C-alpha positions in Angstrom: -59.1 -149.2 313.3 -58.1 -152.3 315.1 -55.8 -153.3 312.2 -54.1 -149.9 312.3 -53.6 -150.2 316.1 -52.1 -153.7 315.6 -49.8 -152.3 312.9 -48.6 -149.5 315.2 -48.1 -151.9 318.0 -46.2 -154.2 315.7 -43.9 -151.4 314.6 -43.2 -150.4 318.2 -42.3 -154.0 319.0 -39.9 -154.1 315.9 -38.3 -150.8 317.1 -37.8 -152.1 320.6 -36.4 -155.3 319.2 -34.0 -153.3 317.1 -32.9 -151.2 320.1 -32.3 -154.3 322.2 -30.1 -155.8 319.5 -28.1 -152.7 319.2 -27.7 -152.5 323.0 -26.3 -156.1 322.8 -23.8 -155.0 320.2 -22.7 -152.1 322.4 -22.3 -154.6 325.3 -20.2 -156.9 323.1 -17.6 -154.1 322.6 -16.6 -154.8 326.2 -16.9 -158.6 325.9 -13.8 -160.7 326.5 -14.6 -162.9 323.6 -12.8 -161.6 320.5 -15.4 -163.0 318.2 -18.2 -161.1 320.0 -16.0 -157.9 319.8 -15.5 -158.5 316.0 -19.2 -159.0 315.4 -20.0 -155.8 317.2 -17.2 -153.7 315.5 -18.4 -154.8 312.1 -21.8 -153.3 312.9 -20.7 -150.0 314.2 -22.6 -148.1 311.5 -25.8 -149.8 312.7 -25.0 -148.6 316.3 -24.2 -145.1 315.1 -27.4 -144.9 313.1 -29.5 -145.7 316.1 -27.6 -143.5 318.5 -27.6 -140.4 316.3 -24.7 -137.9 315.8 -24.7 -136.4 319.3 -24.5 -139.6 321.2 -22.0 -141.0 318.7 -19.6 -138.1 319.4 -20.2 -138.1 323.2 -20.5 -141.8 323.9 -19.5 -144.2 321.1 -16.3 -142.6 319.9 -14.8 -142.3 323.4 -15.7 -145.9 324.0 -14.0 -146.9 320.8 -10.9 -144.9 321.8 -10.7 -146.8 325.1 -11.2 -150.1 323.2 -8.1 -149.6 321.1 -5.8 -150.1 324.1 -7.4 -153.5 324.8 -7.3 -154.9 321.3 -4.0 -153.5 319.9 -2.5 -157.0 320.0 -5.3 -158.4 317.7 -4.7 -157.3 314.1 -8.1 -158.5 312.9 -10.0 -156.4 315.4 -7.7 -153.4 314.8 -8.2 -153.7 311.0 -11.9 -153.8 311.2 -12.1 -151.0 313.7 -9.9 -148.8 311.4 -12.2 -149.5 308.5 -15.4 -148.8 310.5 -14.1 -145.5 311.9 -13.9 -144.2 308.3 -17.5 -145.2 307.7 -18.7 -143.5 310.8 -18.0 -140.1 309.2 -21.4 -140.5 307.4 -23.2 -140.8 310.8 -21.8 -137.8 312.7 -24.1 -135.1 311.3 -22.1 -132.1 310.0 -18.9 -132.9 308.0 -16.9 -130.9 310.4 -17.7 -133.4 313.2 -15.3 -135.8 311.5 -12.6 -134.2 313.6 -13.7 -136.4 316.5 -12.4 -139.4 314.5 -8.8 -138.1 314.6 -8.1 -139.3 318.1 -8.9 -143.0 317.8 -7.3 -143.1 314.3 -4.2 -141.5 315.7 -3.8 -144.4 318.1 -4.2 -147.0 315.3 -1.7 -145.2 313.1 1.2 -146.4 315.2 0.4 -150.0 314.6 3.2 -152.3 313.5 0.9 -154.1 311.1 1.1 -152.4 307.7 -2.4 -153.5 306.6 -3.9 -152.0 309.8 -1.9 -148.9 309.3 -2.9 -148.5 305.7 -6.6 -148.9 306.6 -6.3 -146.2 309.3 -4.6 -143.9 306.9 -7.5 -144.4 304.4 -10.0 -143.6 307.1 -8.1 -140.6 308.2 -8.1 -139.4 304.6 -11.9 -139.6 304.6 -12.0 -137.5 307.8 -9.4 -135.1 306.5 -11.5 -134.3 303.4 -14.5 -133.4 305.6 -13.1 -131.3 308.4 -13.0 -127.5 308.1 -9.9 -125.6 306.9 -9.4 -124.2 310.4 -9.5 -127.6 312.0 -6.8 -128.8 309.6 -4.4 -126.4 311.1 -5.5 -126.8 314.7 -6.1 -130.6 314.9 -4.9 -132.4 311.7 -1.5 -130.9 311.2 -0.5 -131.3 314.9 -1.5 -135.0 314.6 0.8 -135.4 311.5 3.6 -133.5 313.3 3.3 -135.9 316.2 3.4 -138.9 313.8 6.5 -137.4 312.0 8.4 -137.0 315.3 7.3 -140.4 316.7 9.9 -142.8 317.9 8.2 -145.7 316.1 9.0 -146.0 312.4 5.4 -146.9 311.8 4.3 -143.5 312.9 6.7 -141.8 310.5 5.4 -144.0 307.7 1.8 -142.8 308.4 3.1 -139.2 308.4 4.3 -139.6 304.8 0.8 -140.5 303.6 -1.0 -137.9 305.8 1.2 -135.1 304.4 0.5 -136.3 300.8 -3.3 -136.6 301.4 -3.8 -133.2 303.0 -1.3 -131.2 300.8 -3.9 -129.8 298.4 -6.0 -128.3 301.2 -3.2 -126.2 302.7 -2.3 -122.6 302.0 1.0 -121.8 300.2 3.0 -121.2 303.4 2.0 -124.5 304.9 2.5 -126.3 301.5 6.1 -125.2 301.6 6.4 -126.4 305.2 4.9 -129.7 304.2 7.2 -130.2 301.3 10.2 -129.7 303.5 9.0 -132.2 306.1 8.1 -134.8 303.4 11.6 -134.4 301.8 13.1 -135.0 305.2 11.0 -138.2 305.7 12.2 -139.4 302.3 15.7 -139.3 303.7 14.9 -141.1 307.0 17.5 -143.5 308.3 14.9 -146.3 308.4 14.3 -148.0 305.0 10.6 -148.7 305.8 10.0 -144.9 306.2 11.8 -144.2 302.9 9.6 -146.9 301.3 6.5 -145.2 302.7 7.7 -141.9 301.3 8.3 -143.5 297.9 4.8 -145.0 298.0 3.1 -141.8 298.9 5.1 -139.8 296.4 2.5 -140.7 293.7 -0.3 -139.2 296.0 1.8 -136.0 296.5 2.4 -135.7 292.8 -1.3 -135.8 292.1 -1.9 -133.1 294.7 1.1 -131.0 293.5 0.1 -130.5 289.9 2.9 -127.9 289.3 5.4 -128.5 286.5 8.1 -126.3 288.0 7.9 -128.0 291.4 7.9 -131.4 289.7 11.3 -130.6 288.3 12.8 -128.8 291.3 11.2 -130.7 294.1 9.7 -134.1 293.1 12.4 -135.1 290.7 15.3 -134.9 293.1 13.4 -136.9 295.7 12.4 -139.5 293.1 16.0 -139.8 291.8 17.3 -140.3 295.4 14.7 -143.0 296.1 15.4 -144.8 292.7 19.0 -145.0 293.8 18.3 -146.2 297.3 20.3 -149.1 298.7 17.1 -150.9 299.6 15.2 -152.7 296.8 11.8 -152.3 298.5 12.3 -148.5 298.4 13.2 -148.6 294.8 10.2 -150.7 293.9 7.8 -148.1 295.3 9.8 -145.3 293.7 9.4 -147.0 290.3 5.7 -146.9 290.7 5.8 -143.1 291.4 8.1 -142.4 288.4 5.2 -142.3 285.9 3.3 -139.8 288.0 6.3 -137.5 288.2 7.1 -137.9 284.5 3.5 -136.8 283.7 4.1 -133.5 285.5 7.4 -132.7 283.8 6.9 -131.0 280.4 10.5 -131.3 279.4 10.9 -134.7 277.8 14.7 -134.4 277.7 14.6 -134.3 281.5 12.6 -137.4 281.7 15.0 -139.1 279.3 18.1 -138.1 281.2 16.9 -138.2 284.8 14.1 -140.9 285.1 14.7 -143.5 282.4 18.4 -144.3 283.2 17.8 -145.5 286.8 15.0 -147.8 285.4 17.4 -149.2 282.8 20.0 -149.8 285.6 17.4 -151.7 287.6 16.6 -153.9 284.5 20.2 -154.6 283.6 21.3 -155.4 287.2 20.4 -159.1 287.6 21.7 -159.0 291.2 18.8 -156.9 292.4 15.4 -158.3 293.5 13.3 -159.7 290.6 10.4 -157.7 292.1 12.2 -154.5 291.2 12.4 -155.6 287.5 8.8 -156.6 287.8 7.8 -153.2 288.9 9.7 -151.7 285.9 7.8 -154.0 283.6 4.5 -152.8 285.2 5.1 -149.1 284.3 7.4 -149.1 281.3 4.6 -149.1 278.7 2.8 -146.3 280.6 6.0 -144.3 280.8 6.4 -144.6 277.0 3.2 -142.6 276.8 4.7 -139.7 278.6 7.6 -139.2 276.2 7.9 -138.8 272.4 7.8 -141.9 270.2 11.4 -141.3 269.3 12.5 -141.6 273.0 10.1 -144.5 273.5 11.6 -146.3 270.5 15.2 -146.0 271.6 15.3 -145.8 275.4 12.2 -147.7 276.6 12.1 -150.4 274.0 15.9 -150.7 274.6 15.3 -152.2 278.1 11.9 -153.8 277.2 13.8 -156.2 275.1 15.6 -157.3 278.2 12.4 -157.5 280.3 10.6 -160.0 277.9 13.7 -162.2 278.1 14.2 -161.9 281.9 15.3 -165.0 283.8 12.2 -164.8 286.0 8.9 -165.9 284.5 6.9 -163.4 286.5 8.9 -160.5 285.0 8.5 -162.0 281.5 4.8 -162.5 282.0 4.2 -158.9 283.1 6.3 -157.5 280.3 4.4 -159.5 277.7 1.0 -158.5 279.2 1.8 -154.8 278.7 2.9 -155.2 275.1 -0.3 -153.7 273.5 0.1 -150.6 275.6 3.7 -150.3 274.7 2.8 -150.7 271.0 0.3 -147.9 271.3 3.0 -145.6 272.6 5.8 -146.6 270.2 6.2 -146.6 266.4 5.1 -149.8 264.5 8.6 -150.2 263.0 10.2 -150.3 266.5 7.8 -153.0 267.6 8.2 -155.0 264.4 12.0 -154.8 264.3 12.8 -155.2 268.0 10.0 -156.9 269.9 8.2 -159.2 267.6 11.3 -161.3 266.6 11.8 -162.1 270.3 8.1 -163.2 270.6 8.5 -165.5 267.6 11.8 -167.1 268.5 11.7 -166.9 272.3 8.4 -166.1 274.0 6.2 -168.5 272.0 8.4 -171.4 273.2 8.5 -170.3 276.8 8.3 -173.1 279.3 6.1 -171.0 281.7 2.4 -171.3 281.2 1.9 -167.9 282.8 4.1 -166.3 280.1 2.3 -168.1 277.3 -1.0 -167.1 279.0 0.0 -163.4 278.9 1.0 -163.9 275.2 -2.3 -165.4 274.4 -4.1 -162.6 276.1 -2.3 -159.8 274.2 -0.9 -161.0 270.9 -4.1 -160.5 269.0 -4.5 -157.0 270.3 -0.9 -156.2 269.1 -2.2 -156.5 265.5 -4.1 -153.2 265.9 -0.9 -151.3 266.0 1.3 -152.9 263.4 -1.0 -153.2 260.3 -2.2 -156.2 258.2 1.1 -157.1 256.5 3.2 -157.1 259.7 0.4 -159.1 261.4 0.5 -161.8 258.8 4.3 -161.9 259.0 4.8 -161.7 262.7 1.6 -162.4 264.6 0.0 -165.3 262.7 3.0 -167.7 263.2 3.0 -167.5 267.0 -0.8 -167.6 267.1 -0.9 -170.8 265.0 1.8 -172.3 267.2 0.0 -171.4 270.4 -3.1 -173.1 269.0 -1.2 -176.3 268.4 1.3 -176.7 271.2 0.0 -174.8 274.3 -1.8 -175.9 277.4 -5.6 -175.9 277.3 -6.0 -172.7 279.3 -3.7 -170.9 276.9 -5.7 -172.1 273.9 -8.9 -171.0 275.5 -7.6 -167.5 276.3 -6.2 -167.1 272.7 -9.5 -168.0 271.1 -11.5 -165.5 273.2 -9.4 -162.7 271.7 -9.5 -163.7 268.0 -12.0 -161.1 267.0 -9.4 -158.3 266.8 -7.1 -160.4 264.7 -10.0 -161.3 262.3 -10.8 -157.6 261.8 -7.2 -156.8 260.9 -6.3 -159.6 258.5 -9.7 -160.0 256.9 -11.9 -163.0 256.2 -9.8 -164.7 253.5 -6.6 -164.7 255.5 -8.4 -165.7 258.7 -9.8 -168.7 256.8 -6.4 -169.6 255.4 -4.4 -169.3 258.6 -6.7 -169.6 261.7 -9.8 -171.6 260.9 -7.7 -174.8 260.2 -6.3 -174.5 263.7 -9.7 -174.1 265.2 -11.0 -177.1 263.2 -8.1 -179.2 264.5 -9.0 -178.2 268.0 -12.6 -179.2 267.5 -11.5 -182.8 267.4 -8.9 -182.5 270.2 -8.5 -185.6 272.4 -9.0 -183.3 275.5 -12.7 -182.7 275.8 -12.2 -179.4 277.7 -10.5 -178.1 274.6 -13.4 -179.1 272.4 -15.8 -177.6 274.9 -13.8 -174.3 274.7 -14.0 -174.3 270.9 -17.8 -174.9 271.1 -18.3 -172.0 273.5 -16.2 -169.8 271.2 -18.2 -170.6 268.1 -21.1 -168.0 268.6 -18.5 -165.3 269.0 -16.6 -166.5 266.0 -19.8 -166.6 263.9 -20.4 -162.9 264.7 -17.2 -161.7 263.0 -16.8 -164.0 260.0 -19.3 -164.2 257.1 -22.2 -166.6 257.5 -21.3 -168.4 254.3 -17.7 -169.0 255.5 -19.1 -170.3 258.7 -21.4 -172.8 256.9 -18.7 -173.9 254.5 -16.0 -174.5 257.0 -17.4 -174.9 260.5 -21.1 -175.9 260.4 -20.4 -179.7 259.8 -18.1 -179.7 262.9 -20.7 -178.0 265.0 -23.3 -180.6 264.2 -20.7 -183.4 264.5 -20.4 -182.5 268.2 -24.0 -183.6 268.7 -22.8 -187.2 268.7 -19.7 -186.7 270.8 -19.1 -189.4 273.4 -18.7 -186.7 276.2 -22.0 -185.6 277.6 -20.9 -182.0 278.4 -19.8 -181.6 274.8 -23.2 -182.8 273.4 -25.1 -180.7 275.9 -23.1 -177.5 275.1 -23.3 -178.0 271.4 -27.1 -178.0 271.5 -27.1 -174.7 273.4 -24.7 -173.3 270.8 -27.0 -174.3 268.0 -29.8 -172.3 269.7 -27.5 -169.3 270.2 -26.5 -169.4 266.5 -30.1 -169.5 265.5 -30.7 -166.3 267.6 -27.6 -164.4 266.6 -26.7 -165.4 263.0 -29.2 -167.7 261.3 -32.9 -168.3 261.6 -35.6 -170.7 262.7 -35.6 -172.6 259.4 -31.8 -173.2 259.6 -32.2 -174.7 263.0 -35.2 -176.8 262.2 -33.8 -178.1 258.9 -30.5 -179.2 260.5 -32.2 -180.7 263.6 -34.4 -182.8 261.3 -31.4 -184.0 259.3 -29.5 -185.0 262.5 -32.6 -186.8 263.9 -33.0 -188.7 260.6 -29.3 -189.7 260.8 -29.3 -190.6 264.5 -32.5 -192.5 264.9 -31.6 -195.3 262.4 -28.0 -195.6 263.3 -26.8 -199.2 264.0 -25.3 -198.1 267.4 -27.8 -197.6 270.1 -25.4 -195.0 271.7 -26.0 -192.8 268.7 -29.8 -193.6 268.4 -30.3 -192.4 271.9 -28.9 -189.0 271.0 -32.1 -188.5 269.0 -34.1 -188.5 272.2 -31.9 -186.0 274.1 -31.7 -183.7 271.0 -35.5 -183.5 270.7 -36.0 -182.9 274.4 -33.4 -180.1 274.5 -34.6 -178.2 271.3 -38.4 -178.6 271.9 -38.7 -175.1 273.4 -36.8 -173.5 270.5 -38.6 -175.0 267.5 -42.2 -174.3 266.4 -44.9 -176.5 267.8 -45.9 -177.6 264.3 -42.4 -178.7 263.5 -42.1 -180.6 266.8 -45.3 -182.5 266.2 -44.9 -183.1 262.4 -41.2 -183.8 262.2 -39.7 -184.8 265.6 -42.3 -186.7 267.6 -42.5 -189.5 264.9 -38.9 -190.3 265.7 -39.8 -190.7 269.4 -42.7 -193.0 268.5 -40.4 -195.1 266.3 -37.7 -195.3 269.0 -40.3 -196.3 271.5 -40.3 -199.7 269.8 -36.5 -199.9 269.7 -35.1 -203.3 270.9 -32.8 -201.6 273.4 -34.6 -201.1 276.8 -32.4 -198.0 277.6 -33.7 -196.2 274.6 -37.4 -197.2 275.3 -37.5 -195.9 278.8 -35.8 -192.7 277.8 -38.5 -192.2 275.2 -41.0 -192.5 278.0 -39.2 -189.7 279.9 -39.2 -187.5 276.8 -42.9 -188.1 276.1 -43.8 -187.2 279.7 -41.8 -183.9 279.4 -43.2 -183.0 276.0 -46.9 -184.0 276.7 -48.2 -180.4 276.9 -46.9 -179.6 273.5 -48.3 -182.7 271.7 -51.2 -182.6 269.2 -54.1 -184.9 269.9 -53.1 -187.3 267.2 -49.5 -187.5 268.6 -50.9 -188.0 272.1 -52.7 -191.1 270.8 -49.6 -192.4 269.0 -47.5 -191.8 272.1 -50.1 -193.3 274.4 -50.2 -196.4 272.3 -46.4 -196.8 272.5 -46.4 -196.3 276.2 -49.1 -198.9 276.7 -47.0 -201.4 274.7 -44.0 -200.6 277.0 -46.2 -200.8 280.1 -46.8 -204.5 279.2 -43.0 -205.2 279.1 -42.4 -207.8 281.8 -38.7 -208.3 281.0 -37.4 -204.9 281.9 -38.6 -203.2 285.1 -37.3 -199.7 284.1 -39.1 -199.7 280.8 -42.4 -200.7 282.6 -41.9 -198.2 285.4 -41.2 -195.1 283.2 -44.0 -196.1 280.8 -46.5 -196.2 283.7 -45.2 -192.9 285.0 -45.6 -191.2 281.7 -49.1 -192.6 281.1 -50.2 -190.8 284.3 -49.8 -187.5 282.4 -52.3 -188.7 279.8 -54.8 -189.6 282.5 -54.6 -186.2 284.1 
């Protein structure tokens, strides 16, 4: 009974402590220190959870509304408040109570900071999805009207998004009204407003879902925005073109009305490179909205220009989208018009970003053009990238080899790709070797085990004696993974024994010492019988090596492996350690021997 009372009392103390912390957070909303305000704003949901829906509506939201006037010159506070207001919708009880969030969000919508404004619009979208249909007409639409008529361009930008978000919840009469007002905003004198209309056109297209209106309403707006004098407006309109094209069932209209402005943007080198970049972003997706005949002629027509653009950012994006383009075009068009450019131009590009994009996508291209075309057009740039590219490009390329191997088959992969990988395995840059090592388990999964053993196994075990520690360390881990994924316990143990036999009697002490590290690392992955019968004798022998560095590392290894030793091996190891303990010439040998012997005493 006393314990129960103590627990109840403890719970009451915790609750009081929680209440006091929340009270401090509320006080901090009025604090002059912006850091204290920010700390409190970021925890508004905690405050709301304690206050409950009624007090949130009656006390917290009015307090936040007043707060906006005092922090409107601090973008960080405004951004966090806009974000938190959207989250408060979950703490207001009934969904209809989200209407109380409209007032504070309305004040934030007029912010000059686009990031703050976008966050407020996102929160208002959450509120708009929850409020009742009646409230939409009495509260939400008047707010949007006020935004649309605002003197500040930022308010009219917000109106574009709010119209697009709420459109699907309106009745037919108000939908028609909204379409008219949105069209008017798309023709606003201020470029920033037109840009906002272009950006929100994608959202409106999702809500519209009407093929006839797509042609008669959305398409004229899109065409006007794509022909705008301001590049930033056109950039956003390009992003909306795919959404509009998806709604239009007449492909001839897409070909004659949407594709030509995009071609003009690509061909006009005087415009912003960002506009051409935006076309590169959507061109492959747009190809999926038209027939392959149109894609092969019209879209590939300007894609050839994009992958040879003077700006590396544009070239990189165009190359990155090539698999998607290939999926939506005929193989012959890709082979005849795109791949020759990759072979003669892109593979020699001076930009690492472009080469990186090529390494990321070129193997996947093989899925869409068949084995013969892959051998003729994909293998040459792949082998060149493996030879002449920066380390990061080589690493990226290797991680995407599986698709290529599946398409060309084991024999061709062995003939064309494995020699390049073998060459990289002895690269002067250790990070390249490390990347090859890390790629080996994946490679072993998609080539036959016999091919792996014949062509790569010797290189894998050769890394065990690499002069770079990270390479040796990783190669041991890879051997363990290969045992688990491809081979078996016997394969691992046979090869470990062979390498220990080779290492322990090597004339160079730098190789002999690898025996110790190898045994220590694989001890948990071989059988205890194999460890004691085959590996521990090498440690005992190295314990009498003339090099002190080897002897004291043997002591460390014996100390670590002591729990796994058989009684006979414990006696042998103890004898070696006692010999080293008597070494008066080298302090380290004596110290580590004494330290290891303590394990035997325990």
